Chimera marker file (.cmm) of the C-alpha trace (Angstrom):
<marker_set name="trace">
<marker id="1" x="100.436" y="4.079" z="16.039" r="1" g="1" b="0" radius="0.5"/>
<marker id="2" x="99.214" y="4.209" z="19.413" r="1" g="1" b="0" radius="0.5"/>
<marker id="3" x="97.892" y="7.650" z="19.328" r="1" g="1" b="0" radius="0.5"/>
<marker id="4" x="95.380" y="6.594" z="16.212" r="1" g="1" b="0" radius="0.5"/>
<marker id="5" x="94.293" y="3.476" z="17.896" r="1" g="1" b="0" radius="0.5"/>
<marker id="6" x="93.042" y="5.765" z="20.798" r="1" g="1" b="0" radius="0.5"/>
<marker id="7" x="91.744" y="7.745" z="18.600" r="1" g="1" b="0" radius="0.5"/>
<marker id="8" x="90.153" y="5.255" z="16.624" r="1" g="1" b="0" radius="0.5"/>
<marker id="9" x="88.609" y="3.821" z="20.044" r="1" g="1" b="0" radius="0.5"/>
<marker id="10" x="87.081" y="6.785" z="20.715" r="1" g="1" b="0" radius="0.5"/>
<marker id="11" x="85.471" y="7.300" z="17.877" r="1" g="1" b="0" radius="0.5"/>
<marker id="12" x="84.410" y="3.833" z="17.905" r="1" g="1" b="0" radius="0.5"/>
<marker id="13" x="85.827" y="2.501" z="15.000" r="1" g="1" b="0" radius="0.5"/>
<marker id="14" x="87.512" y="0.175" z="15.797" r="1" g="1" b="0" radius="0.5"/>
<marker id="15" x="86.830" y="-4.017" z="17.143" r="1" g="1" b="0" radius="0.5"/>
<marker id="16" x="86.725" y="-4.135" z="21.025" r="1" g="1" b="0" radius="0.5"/>
<marker id="17" x="85.413" y="-7.803" z="20.541" r="1" g="1" b="0" radius="0.5"/>
<marker id="18" x="88.529" y="-8.442" z="18.869" r="1" g="1" b="0" radius="0.5"/>
<marker id="19" x="91.210" y="-7.010" z="21.217" r="1" g="1" b="0" radius="0.5"/>
<marker id="20" x="93.641" y="-8.847" z="23.515" r="1" g="1" b="0" radius="0.5"/>
<marker id="21" x="93.750" y="-7.193" z="26.534" r="1" g="1" b="0" radius="0.5"/>
<marker id="22" x="96.369" y="-9.240" z="28.450" r="1" g="1" b="0" radius="0.5"/>
<marker id="23" x="98.227" y="-11.854" z="26.953" r="1" g="1" b="0" radius="0.5"/>
<marker id="24" x="98.196" y="-15.651" z="28.688" r="1" g="1" b="0" radius="0.5"/>
<marker id="25" x="99.655" y="-19.000" z="28.647" r="1" g="1" b="0" radius="0.5"/>
<marker id="26" x="97.605" y="-22.029" z="27.177" r="1" g="1" b="0" radius="0.5"/>
<marker id="27" x="95.101" y="-23.331" z="29.943" r="1" g="1" b="0" radius="0.5"/>
<marker id="28" x="94.284" y="-26.625" z="28.372" r="1" g="1" b="0" radius="0.5"/>
<marker id="29" x="90.868" y="-26.985" z="30.835" r="1" g="1" b="0" radius="0.5"/>
<marker id="30" x="89.459" y="-23.223" z="30.032" r="1" g="1" b="0" radius="0.5"/>
<marker id="31" x="87.207" y="-24.157" z="27.559" r="1" g="1" b="0" radius="0.5"/>
<marker id="32" x="85.373" y="-26.779" z="29.585" r="1" g="1" b="0" radius="0.5"/>
<marker id="33" x="85.464" y="-24.689" z="32.828" r="1" g="1" b="0" radius="0.5"/>
<marker id="34" x="83.995" y="-21.679" z="30.240" r="1" g="1" b="0" radius="0.5"/>
<marker id="35" x="81.510" y="-24.381" z="28.897" r="1" g="1" b="0" radius="0.5"/>
<marker id="36" x="80.208" y="-25.719" z="32.304" r="1" g="1" b="0" radius="0.5"/>
<marker id="37" x="79.428" y="-21.937" z="33.134" r="1" g="1" b="0" radius="0.5"/>
<marker id="38" x="78.012" y="-21.341" z="30.361" r="1" g="1" b="0" radius="0.5"/>
<marker id="39" x="75.685" y="-23.814" z="30.396" r="1" g="1" b="0" radius="0.5"/>
<marker id="40" x="74.509" y="-23.035" z="33.739" r="1" g="1" b="0" radius="0.5"/>
<marker id="41" x="73.589" y="-20.121" z="33.086" r="1" g="1" b="0" radius="0.5"/>
<marker id="42" x="71.797" y="-21.078" z="30.088" r="1" g="1" b="0" radius="0.5"/>
<marker id="43" x="69.696" y="-23.805" z="32.442" r="1" g="1" b="0" radius="0.5"/>
<marker id="44" x="67.997" y="-21.714" z="35.018" r="1" g="1" b="0" radius="0.5"/>
<marker id="45" x="69.155" y="-18.398" z="34.807" r="1" g="1" b="0" radius="0.5"/>
<marker id="46" x="68.701" y="-17.386" z="30.923" r="1" g="1" b="0" radius="0.5"/>
<marker id="47" x="66.130" y="-17.900" z="28.200" r="1" g="1" b="0" radius="0.5"/>
<marker id="48" x="65.451" y="-17.096" z="24.723" r="1" g="1" b="0" radius="0.5"/>
<marker id="49" x="62.977" y="-14.718" z="24.075" r="1" g="1" b="0" radius="0.5"/>
<marker id="50" x="61.228" y="-14.689" z="20.611" r="1" g="1" b="0" radius="0.5"/>
<marker id="51" x="60.074" y="-11.172" z="20.944" r="1" g="1" b="0" radius="0.5"/>
<marker id="52" x="63.527" y="-9.188" z="21.645" r="1" g="1" b="0" radius="0.5"/>
<marker id="53" x="65.162" y="-12.068" z="19.980" r="1" g="1" b="0" radius="0.5"/>
<marker id="54" x="67.659" y="-12.933" z="22.384" r="1" g="1" b="0" radius="0.5"/>
<marker id="55" x="69.025" y="-14.518" z="25.320" r="1" g="1" b="0" radius="0.5"/>
<marker id="56" x="66.885" y="-12.350" z="28.613" r="1" g="1" b="0" radius="0.5"/>
<marker id="57" x="67.035" y="-13.068" z="32.435" r="1" g="1" b="0" radius="0.5"/>
<marker id="58" x="64.344" y="-15.578" z="33.594" r="1" g="1" b="0" radius="0.5"/>
<marker id="59" x="63.337" y="-13.995" z="36.582" r="1" g="1" b="0" radius="0.5"/>
<marker id="60" x="63.093" y="-9.880" z="35.904" r="1" g="1" b="0" radius="0.5"/>
<marker id="61" x="64.696" y="-8.870" z="38.930" r="1" g="1" b="0" radius="0.5"/>
<marker id="62" x="67.644" y="-10.825" z="37.663" r="1" g="1" b="0" radius="0.5"/>
<marker id="63" x="71.033" y="-9.315" z="36.983" r="1" g="1" b="0" radius="0.5"/>
<marker id="64" x="72.314" y="-11.156" z="34.141" r="1" g="1" b="0" radius="0.5"/>
<marker id="65" x="71.472" y="-10.357" z="30.556" r="1" g="1" b="0" radius="0.5"/>
<marker id="66" x="72.015" y="-11.855" z="27.224" r="1" g="1" b="0" radius="0.5"/>
<marker id="67" x="74.277" y="-9.553" z="25.359" r="1" g="1" b="0" radius="0.5"/>
<marker id="68" x="76.319" y="-8.895" z="27.741" r="1" g="1" b="0" radius="0.5"/>
<marker id="69" x="76.793" y="-12.248" z="29.209" r="1" g="1" b="0" radius="0.5"/>
<marker id="70" x="77.263" y="-13.687" z="25.678" r="1" g="1" b="0" radius="0.5"/>
<marker id="71" x="80.210" y="-10.216" z="24.923" r="1" g="1" b="0" radius="0.5"/>
<marker id="72" x="82.089" y="-11.169" z="28.047" r="1" g="1" b="0" radius="0.5"/>
<marker id="73" x="82.472" y="-15.105" z="27.112" r="1" g="1" b="0" radius="0.5"/>
<marker id="74" x="83.530" y="-14.065" z="23.864" r="1" g="1" b="0" radius="0.5"/>
<marker id="75" x="86.180" y="-11.250" z="25.345" r="1" g="1" b="0" radius="0.5"/>
<marker id="76" x="87.726" y="-13.987" z="28.130" r="1" g="1" b="0" radius="0.5"/>
<marker id="77" x="88.075" y="-16.709" z="25.165" r="1" g="1" b="0" radius="0.5"/>
<marker id="78" x="89.682" y="-13.960" z="22.725" r="1" g="1" b="0" radius="0.5"/>
<marker id="79" x="92.072" y="-13.629" z="25.558" r="1" g="1" b="0" radius="0.5"/>
<marker id="80" x="93.378" y="-17.076" z="24.910" r="1" g="1" b="0" radius="0.5"/>
<marker id="81" x="94.927" y="-18.849" z="21.981" r="1" g="1" b="0" radius="0.5"/>
<marker id="82" x="92.613" y="-18.981" z="19.032" r="1" g="1" b="0" radius="0.5"/>
<marker id="83" x="92.371" y="-22.930" z="19.627" r="1" g="1" b="0" radius="0.5"/>
<marker id="84" x="90.964" y="-22.504" z="22.712" r="1" g="1" b="0" radius="0.5"/>
<marker id="85" x="87.474" y="-21.410" z="21.479" r="1" g="1" b="0" radius="0.5"/>
<marker id="86" x="87.002" y="-24.032" z="18.566" r="1" g="1" b="0" radius="0.5"/>
<marker id="87" x="87.604" y="-26.056" z="21.745" r="1" g="1" b="0" radius="0.5"/>
<marker id="88" x="84.844" y="-24.312" z="23.515" r="1" g="1" b="0" radius="0.5"/>
<marker id="89" x="82.151" y="-24.581" z="20.458" r="1" g="1" b="0" radius="0.5"/>
<marker id="90" x="83.212" y="-28.130" z="19.780" r="1" g="1" b="0" radius="0.5"/>
<marker id="91" x="82.079" y="-28.614" z="23.720" r="1" g="1" b="0" radius="0.5"/>
<marker id="92" x="78.879" y="-27.226" z="23.026" r="1" g="1" b="0" radius="0.5"/>
<marker id="93" x="78.803" y="-28.870" z="19.613" r="1" g="1" b="0" radius="0.5"/>
<marker id="94" x="79.025" y="-32.061" z="21.496" r="1" g="1" b="0" radius="0.5"/>
<marker id="95" x="76.107" y="-31.187" z="24.742" r="1" g="1" b="0" radius="0.5"/>
<marker id="96" x="73.846" y="-30.579" z="21.890" r="1" g="1" b="0" radius="0.5"/>
<marker id="97" x="74.499" y="-33.811" z="20.132" r="1" g="1" b="0" radius="0.5"/>
<marker id="98" x="73.367" y="-35.466" z="23.441" r="1" g="1" b="0" radius="0.5"/>
<marker id="99" x="70.250" y="-33.170" z="24.128" r="1" g="1" b="0" radius="0.5"/>
<marker id="100" x="69.792" y="-34.087" z="20.895" r="1" g="1" b="0" radius="0.5"/>
<marker id="101" x="70.643" y="-38.089" z="21.065" r="1" g="1" b="0" radius="0.5"/>
<marker id="102" x="68.114" y="-38.269" z="24.161" r="1" g="1" b="0" radius="0.5"/>
<marker id="103" x="65.160" y="-36.405" z="22.447" r="1" g="1" b="0" radius="0.5"/>
<marker id="104" x="65.752" y="-39.003" z="20.240" r="1" g="1" b="0" radius="0.5"/>
<marker id="105" x="65.765" y="-41.867" z="23.064" r="1" g="1" b="0" radius="0.5"/>
<marker id="106" x="62.381" y="-40.301" z="24.649" r="1" g="1" b="0" radius="0.5"/>
<marker id="107" x="59.010" y="-41.388" z="23.756" r="1" g="1" b="0" radius="0.5"/>
<marker id="108" x="57.682" y="-39.487" z="20.701" r="1" g="1" b="0" radius="0.5"/>
<marker id="109" x="54.347" y="-39.186" z="22.384" r="1" g="1" b="0" radius="0.5"/>
<marker id="110" x="55.934" y="-35.987" z="25.111" r="1" g="1" b="0" radius="0.5"/>
<marker id="111" x="55.121" y="-33.573" z="21.703" r="1" g="1" b="0" radius="0.5"/>
<marker id="112" x="57.188" y="-32.009" z="19.151" r="1" g="1" b="0" radius="0.5"/>
<marker id="113" x="59.862" y="-29.865" z="19.063" r="1" g="1" b="0" radius="0.5"/>
<marker id="114" x="63.011" y="-29.273" z="20.646" r="1" g="1" b="0" radius="0.5"/>
<marker id="115" x="63.396" y="-29.273" z="24.306" r="1" g="1" b="0" radius="0.5"/>
<marker id="116" x="64.060" y="-25.263" z="26.017" r="1" g="1" b="0" radius="0.5"/>
<marker id="117" x="67.821" y="-26.253" z="26.792" r="1" g="1" b="0" radius="0.5"/>
<marker id="118" x="69.042" y="-27.268" z="23.564" r="1" g="1" b="0" radius="0.5"/>
<marker id="119" x="67.023" y="-24.166" z="21.735" r="1" g="1" b="0" radius="0.5"/>
<marker id="120" x="68.840" y="-21.473" z="24.356" r="1" g="1" b="0" radius="0.5"/>
<marker id="121" x="71.858" y="-23.381" z="23.313" r="1" g="1" b="0" radius="0.5"/>
<marker id="122" x="71.855" y="-22.462" z="19.426" r="1" g="1" b="0" radius="0.5"/>
<marker id="123" x="70.432" y="-19.564" z="20.456" r="1" g="1" b="0" radius="0.5"/>
<marker id="124" x="73.694" y="-18.690" z="22.102" r="1" g="1" b="0" radius="0.5"/>
<marker id="125" x="75.704" y="-20.186" z="19.300" r="1" g="1" b="0" radius="0.5"/>
<marker id="126" x="73.824" y="-18.506" z="17.109" r="1" g="1" b="0" radius="0.5"/>
<marker id="127" x="74.161" y="-14.844" z="18.812" r="1" g="1" b="0" radius="0.5"/>
<marker id="128" x="77.480" y="-15.724" z="20.042" r="1" g="1" b="0" radius="0.5"/>
<marker id="129" x="78.675" y="-16.509" z="16.031" r="1" g="1" b="0" radius="0.5"/>
<marker id="130" x="77.846" y="-13.440" z="15.322" r="1" g="1" b="0" radius="0.5"/>
<marker id="131" x="79.033" y="-11.158" z="17.483" r="1" g="1" b="0" radius="0.5"/>
<marker id="132" x="82.481" y="-13.063" z="17.015" r="1" g="1" b="0" radius="0.5"/>
<marker id="133" x="82.163" y="-12.475" z="13.306" r="1" g="1" b="0" radius="0.5"/>
<marker id="134" x="82.534" y="-16.523" z="12.931" r="1" g="1" b="0" radius="0.5"/>
<marker id="135" x="82.069" y="-17.889" z="9.758" r="1" g="1" b="0" radius="0.5"/>
<marker id="136" x="79.258" y="-20.278" z="9.377" r="1" g="1" b="0" radius="0.5"/>
<marker id="137" x="81.237" y="-23.334" z="8.776" r="1" g="1" b="0" radius="0.5"/>
<marker id="138" x="82.891" y="-22.552" z="12.537" r="1" g="1" b="0" radius="0.5"/>
<marker id="139" x="79.694" y="-23.891" z="14.625" r="1" g="1" b="0" radius="0.5"/>
<marker id="140" x="78.114" y="-25.446" z="11.856" r="1" g="1" b="0" radius="0.5"/>
<marker id="141" x="81.621" y="-28.362" z="11.933" r="1" g="1" b="0" radius="0.5"/>
<marker id="142" x="80.562" y="-28.752" z="15.463" r="1" g="1" b="0" radius="0.5"/>
<marker id="143" x="76.430" y="-29.489" z="15.270" r="1" g="1" b="0" radius="0.5"/>
<marker id="144" x="74.163" y="-31.202" z="12.881" r="1" g="1" b="0" radius="0.5"/>
<marker id="145" x="73.798" y="-28.869" z="10.223" r="1" g="1" b="0" radius="0.5"/>
<marker id="146" x="69.751" y="-29.408" z="10.184" r="1" g="1" b="0" radius="0.5"/>
<marker id="147" x="69.700" y="-27.450" z="13.563" r="1" g="1" b="0" radius="0.5"/>
<marker id="148" x="70.524" y="-23.431" z="12.655" r="1" g="1" b="0" radius="0.5"/>
<marker id="149" x="68.005" y="-24.052" z="9.705" r="1" g="1" b="0" radius="0.5"/>
<marker id="150" x="65.058" y="-24.876" z="12.314" r="1" g="1" b="0" radius="0.5"/>
<marker id="151" x="65.478" y="-21.880" z="14.371" r="1" g="1" b="0" radius="0.5"/>
<marker id="152" x="63.195" y="-18.897" z="13.985" r="1" g="1" b="0" radius="0.5"/>
<marker id="153" x="61.748" y="-16.444" z="16.331" r="1" g="1" b="0" radius="0.5"/>
<marker id="154" x="58.469" y="-18.503" z="15.964" r="1" g="1" b="0" radius="0.5"/>
<marker id="155" x="60.103" y="-21.240" z="17.446" r="1" g="1" b="0" radius="0.5"/>
<marker id="156" x="59.402" y="-20.162" z="20.757" r="1" g="1" b="0" radius="0.5"/>
<marker id="157" x="55.927" y="-21.680" z="20.534" r="1" g="1" b="0" radius="0.5"/>
<marker id="158" x="57.682" y="-24.803" z="20.280" r="1" g="1" b="0" radius="0.5"/>
<marker id="159" x="59.694" y="-25.055" z="23.442" r="1" g="1" b="0" radius="0.5"/>
<marker id="160" x="58.505" y="-28.069" z="25.977" r="1" g="1" b="0" radius="0.5"/>
<marker id="161" x="59.638" y="-27.783" z="29.910" r="1" g="1" b="0" radius="0.5"/>
<link id1="1" id2="2" r="1" g="1" b="0" radius="0.2"/>
<link id1="2" id2="3" r="1" g="1" b="0" radius="0.2"/>
<link id1="3" id2="4" r="1" g="1" b="0" radius="0.2"/>
<link id1="4" id2="5" r="1" g="1" b="0" radius="0.2"/>
<link id1="5" id2="6" r="1" g="1" b="0" radius="0.2"/>
<link id1="6" id2="7" r="1" g="1" b="0" radius="0.2"/>
<link id1="7" id2="8" r="1" g="1" b="0" radius="0.2"/>
<link id1="8" id2="9" r="1" g="1" b="0" radius="0.2"/>
<link id1="9" id2="10" r="1" g="1" b="0" radius="0.2"/>
<link id1="10" id2="11" r="1" g="1" b="0" radius="0.2"/>
<link id1="11" id2="12" r="1" g="1" b="0" radius="0.2"/>
<link id1="12" id2="13" r="1" g="1" b="0" radius="0.2"/>
<link id1="13" id2="14" r="1" g="1" b="0" radius="0.2"/>
<link id1="14" id2="15" r="1" g="1" b="0" radius="0.2"/>
<link id1="15" id2="16" r="1" g="1" b="0" radius="0.2"/>
<link id1="16" id2="17" r="1" g="1" b="0" radius="0.2"/>
<link id1="17" id2="18" r="1" g="1" b="0" radius="0.2"/>
<link id1="18" id2="19" r="1" g="1" b="0" radius="0.2"/>
<link id1="19" id2="20" r="1" g="1" b="0" radius="0.2"/>
<link id1="20" id2="21" r="1" g="1" b="0" radius="0.2"/>
<link id1="21" id2="22" r="1" g="1" b="0" radius="0.2"/>
<link id1="22" id2="23" r="1" g="1" b="0" radius="0.2"/>
<link id1="23" id2="24" r="1" g="1" b="0" radius="0.2"/>
<link id1="24" id2="25" r="1" g="1" b="0" radius="0.2"/>
<link id1="25" id2="26" r="1" g="1" b="0" radius="0.2"/>
<link id1="26" id2="27" r="1" g="1" b="0" radius="0.2"/>
<link id1="27" id2="28" r="1" g="1" b="0" radius="0.2"/>
<link id1="28" id2="29" r="1" g="1" b="0" radius="0.2"/>
<link id1="29" id2="30" r="1" g="1" b="0" radius="0.2"/>
<link id1="30" id2="31" r="1" g="1" b="0" radius="0.2"/>
<link id1="31" id2="32" r="1" g="1" b="0" radius="0.2"/>
<link id1="32" id2="33" r="1" g="1" b="0" radius="0.2"/>
<link id1="33" id2="34" r="1" g="1" b="0" radius="0.2"/>
<link id1="34" id2="35" r="1" g="1" b="0" radius="0.2"/>
<link id1="35" id2="36" r="1" g="1" b="0" radius="0.2"/>
<link id1="36" id2="37" r="1" g="1" b="0" radius="0.2"/>
<link id1="37" id2="38" r="1" g="1" b="0" radius="0.2"/>
<link id1="38" id2="39" r="1" g="1" b="0" radius="0.2"/>
<link id1="39" id2="40" r="1" g="1" b="0" radius="0.2"/>
<link id1="40" id2="41" r="1" g="1" b="0" radius="0.2"/>
<link id1="41" id2="42" r="1" g="1" b="0" radius="0.2"/>
<link id1="42" id2="43" r="1" g="1" b="0" radius="0.2"/>
<link id1="43" id2="44" r="1" g="1" b="0" radius="0.2"/>
<link id1="44" id2="45" r="1" g="1" b="0" radius="0.2"/>
<link id1="45" id2="46" r="1" g="1" b="0" radius="0.2"/>
<link id1="46" id2="47" r="1" g="1" b="0" radius="0.2"/>
<link id1="47" id2="48" r="1" g="1" b="0" radius="0.2"/>
<link id1="48" id2="49" r="1" g="1" b="0" radius="0.2"/>
<link id1="49" id2="50" r="1" g="1" b="0" radius="0.2"/>
<link id1="50" id2="51" r="1" g="1" b="0" radius="0.2"/>
<link id1="51" id2="52" r="1" g="1" b="0" radius="0.2"/>
<link id1="52" id2="53" r="1" g="1" b="0" radius="0.2"/>
<link id1="53" id2="54" r="1" g="1" b="0" radius="0.2"/>
<link id1="54" id2="55" r="1" g="1" b="0" radius="0.2"/>
<link id1="55" id2="56" r="1" g="1" b="0" radius="0.2"/>
<link id1="56" id2="57" r="1" g="1" b="0" radius="0.2"/>
<link id1="57" id2="58" r="1" g="1" b="0" radius="0.2"/>
<link id1="58" id2="59" r="1" g="1" b="0" radius="0.2"/>
<link id1="59" id2="60" r="1" g="1" b="0" radius="0.2"/>
<link id1="60" id2="61" r="1" g="1" b="0" radius="0.2"/>
<link id1="61" id2="62" r="1" g="1" b="0" radius="0.2"/>
<link id1="62" id2="63" r="1" g="1" b="0" radius="0.2"/>
<link id1="63" id2="64" r="1" g="1" b="0" radius="0.2"/>
<link id1="64" id2="65" r="1" g="1" b="0" radius="0.2"/>
<link id1="65" id2="66" r="1" g="1" b="0" radius="0.2"/>
<link id1="66" id2="67" r="1" g="1" b="0" radius="0.2"/>
<link id1="67" id2="68" r="1" g="1" b="0" radius="0.2"/>
<link id1="68" id2="69" r="1" g="1" b="0" radius="0.2"/>
<link id1="69" id2="70" r="1" g="1" b="0" radius="0.2"/>
<link id1="70" id2="71" r="1" g="1" b="0" radius="0.2"/>
<link id1="71" id2="72" r="1" g="1" b="0" radius="0.2"/>
<link id1="72" id2="73" r="1" g="1" b="0" radius="0.2"/>
<link id1="73" id2="74" r="1" g="1" b="0" radius="0.2"/>
<link id1="74" id2="75" r="1" g="1" b="0" radius="0.2"/>
<link id1="75" id2="76" r="1" g="1" b="0" radius="0.2"/>
<link id1="76" id2="77" r="1" g="1" b="0" radius="0.2"/>
<link id1="77" id2="78" r="1" g="1" b="0" radius="0.2"/>
<link id1="78" id2="79" r="1" g="1" b="0" radius="0.2"/>
<link id1="79" id2="80" r="1" g="1" b="0" radius="0.2"/>
<link id1="80" id2="81" r="1" g="1" b="0" radius="0.2"/>
<link id1="81" id2="82" r="1" g="1" b="0" radius="0.2"/>
<link id1="82" id2="83" r="1" g="1" b="0" radius="0.2"/>
<link id1="83" id2="84" r="1" g="1" b="0" radius="0.2"/>
<link id1="84" id2="85" r="1" g="1" b="0" radius="0.2"/>
<link id1="85" id2="86" r="1" g="1" b="0" radius="0.2"/>
<link id1="86" id2="87" r="1" g="1" b="0" radius="0.2"/>
<link id1="87" id2="88" r="1" g="1" b="0" radius="0.2"/>
<link id1="88" id2="89" r="1" g="1" b="0" radius="0.2"/>
<link id1="89" id2="90" r="1" g="1" b="0" radius="0.2"/>
<link id1="90" id2="91" r="1" g="1" b="0" radius="0.2"/>
<link id1="91" id2="92" r="1" g="1" b="0" radius="0.2"/>
<link id1="92" id2="93" r="1" g="1" b="0" radius="0.2"/>
<link id1="93" id2="94" r="1" g="1" b="0" radius="0.2"/>
<link id1="94" id2="95" r="1" g="1" b="0" radius="0.2"/>
<link id1="95" id2="96" r="1" g="1" b="0" radius="0.2"/>
<link id1="96" id2="97" r="1" g="1" b="0" radius="0.2"/>
<link id1="97" id2="98" r="1" g="1" b="0" radius="0.2"/>
<link id1="98" id2="99" r="1" g="1" b="0" radius="0.2"/>
<link id1="99" id2="100" r="1" g="1" b="0" radius="0.2"/>
<link id1="100" id2="101" r="1" g="1" b="0" radius="0.2"/>
<link id1="101" id2="102" r="1" g="1" b="0" radius="0.2"/>
<link id1="102" id2="103" r="1" g="1" b="0" radius="0.2"/>
<link id1="103" id2="104" r="1" g="1" b="0" radius="0.2"/>
<link id1="104" id2="105" r="1" g="1" b="0" radius="0.2"/>
<link id1="105" id2="106" r="1" g="1" b="0" radius="0.2"/>
<link id1="106" id2="107" r="1" g="1" b="0" radius="0.2"/>
<link id1="107" id2="108" r="1" g="1" b="0" radius="0.2"/>
<link id1="108" id2="109" r="1" g="1" b="0" radius="0.2"/>
<link id1="109" id2="110" r="1" g="1" b="0" radius="0.2"/>
<link id1="110" id2="111" r="1" g="1" b="0" radius="0.2"/>
<link id1="111" id2="112" r="1" g="1" b="0" radius="0.2"/>
<link id1="112" id2="113" r="1" g="1" b="0" radius="0.2"/>
<link id1="113" id2="114" r="1" g="1" b="0" radius="0.2"/>
<link id1="114" id2="115" r="1" g="1" b="0" radius="0.2"/>
<link id1="115" id2="116" r="1" g="1" b="0" radius="0.2"/>
<link id1="116" id2="117" r="1" g="1" b="0" radius="0.2"/>
<link id1="117" id2="118" r="1" g="1" b="0" radius="0.2"/>
<link id1="118" id2="119" r="1" g="1" b="0" radius="0.2"/>
<link id1="119" id2="120" r="1" g="1" b="0" radius="0.2"/>
<link id1="120" id2="121" r="1" g="1" b="0" radius="0.2"/>
<link id1="121" id2="122" r="1" g="1" b="0" radius="0.2"/>
<link id1="122" id2="123" r="1" g="1" b="0" radius="0.2"/>
<link id1="123" id2="124" r="1" g="1" b="0" radius="0.2"/>
<link id1="124" id2="125" r="1" g="1" b="0" radius="0.2"/>
<link id1="125" id2="126" r="1" g="1" b="0" radius="0.2"/>
<link id1="126" id2="127" r="1" g="1" b="0" radius="0.2"/>
<link id1="127" id2="128" r="1" g="1" b="0" radius="0.2"/>
<link id1="128" id2="129" r="1" g="1" b="0" radius="0.2"/>
<link id1="129" id2="130" r="1" g="1" b="0" radius="0.2"/>
<link id1="130" id2="131" r="1" g="1" b="0" radius="0.2"/>
<link id1="131" id2="132" r="1" g="1" b="0" radius="0.2"/>
<link id1="132" id2="133" r="1" g="1" b="0" radius="0.2"/>
<link id1="133" id2="134" r="1" g="1" b="0" radius="0.2"/>
<link id1="134" id2="135" r="1" g="1" b="0" radius="0.2"/>
<link id1="135" id2="136" r="1" g="1" b="0" radius="0.2"/>
<link id1="136" id2="137" r="1" g="1" b="0" radius="0.2"/>
<link id1="137" id2="138" r="1" g="1" b="0" radius="0.2"/>
<link id1="138" id2="139" r="1" g="1" b="0" radius="0.2"/>
<link id1="139" id2="140" r="1" g="1" b="0" radius="0.2"/>
<link id1="140" id2="141" r="1" g="1" b="0" radius="0.2"/>
<link id1="141" id2="142" r="1" g="1" b="0" radius="0.2"/>
<link id1="142" id2="143" r="1" g="1" b="0" radius="0.2"/>
<link id1="143" id2="144" r="1" g="1" b="0" radius="0.2"/>
<link id1="144" id2="145" r="1" g="1" b="0" radius="0.2"/>
<link id1="145" id2="146" r="1" g="1" b="0" radius="0.2"/>
<link id1="146" id2="147" r="1" g="1" b="0" radius="0.2"/>
<link id1="147" id2="148" r="1" g="1" b="0" radius="0.2"/>
<link id1="148" id2="149" r="1" g="1" b="0" radius="0.2"/>
<link id1="149" id2="150" r="1" g="1" b="0" radius="0.2"/>
<link id1="150" id2="151" r="1" g="1" b="0" radius="0.2"/>
<link id1="151" id2="152" r="1" g="1" b="0" radius="0.2"/>
<link id1="152" id2="153" r="1" g="1" b="0" radius="0.2"/>
<link id1="153" id2="154" r="1" g="1" b="0" radius="0.2"/>
<link id1="154" id2="155" r="1" g="1" b="0" radius="0.2"/>
<link id1="155" id2="156" r="1" g="1" b="0" radius="0.2"/>
<link id1="156" id2="157" r="1" g="1" b="0" radius="0.2"/>
<link id1="157" id2="158" r="1" g="1" b="0" radius="0.2"/>
<link id1="158" id2="159" r="1" g="1" b="0" radius="0.2"/>
<link id1="159" id2="160" r="1" g="1" b="0" radius="0.2"/>
<link id1="160" id2="161" r="1" g="1" b="0" radius="0.2"/>
</marker_set>
């Protein structure tokens, strides 16, 4: 079986993001640390680009790109117990709800649309769920249901900085 797995990997007929490369003990604070790391990257280093429909580096000489970043976060989470991914998604959902609450308390005269950091987070979650092959309810369980329905490539024009 191990020989066949090597051939399947070489032919590209496997699920590399679903592989567990190293088994680890459950680290309860891992989702929190990873969530803080993701938010640090999303708030200043990555931004959603509507023309490519992905997260890209804010600085053109930046050494970070959205897809490899999301794939790396997913790979790290796959090495832990599956509960930690749900905790990670719950923490990101809690942060998104806090941003929405802050938006609701602001003066409505500032303009319409979602703030850029919330849009970046939503696009990260959308691409993360797609790459991880998560069912829609896995992410939507932690967010208000109307948020993902508002994501369209043209929403970049509604970003407030």
